[in-house]
N, C-alpha and C positions, 0 to 999 in steps of 0.2 A: 090363314088370313082370308082366303076366299077371293075377295075382289082385289083388283090392282088399282091402287089409288094414284092419281097424278102426282108427280114429283116425289114419289116414294123411293128414296135412294136406299140401296141395300146397305146393311151395317158394315159389311166388308169394304165396299167402295168408299163409304163415308170415313171409315178409319184410315184407309190408305191415303185419302185426300187431306183430311184435317186432323188426323191422329197425332199423338205425341211424337212418334218416329218420323212422320212426314214433316212436322215442324222443325225437328232437330236436324233434318237432312240439309236444309238450306241456311244460308247466313241470315237472310231476312226472317226466316222462321225462328231461329234462335233468338233474334232480337225481340220478336213478339213474346217469346217465353220469358226472356229476362224482364221485359216490361211488366208482364203479369206477375212475376215474382216480386218485383219492386213494389207493386201495388198491394201484394199480400194475398194473391189468389192461390188456391190449391190448384196444381197444374194438371191433375188427372180428370178434370171436369168433363172433357170431351170423350173420355173412355166410358162414361156411364150411359 
């Protein structure tokens, strides 16, 4: 990368915060996932 850009979060931190497993860990997160499923989203979007 070379330069450090502002607000550049590491991929690992991002995954741990908003990844699939993080969402499934809490009740509210599971609610989010179920809402996305209901709309017809593919759920691994955050993993890309």
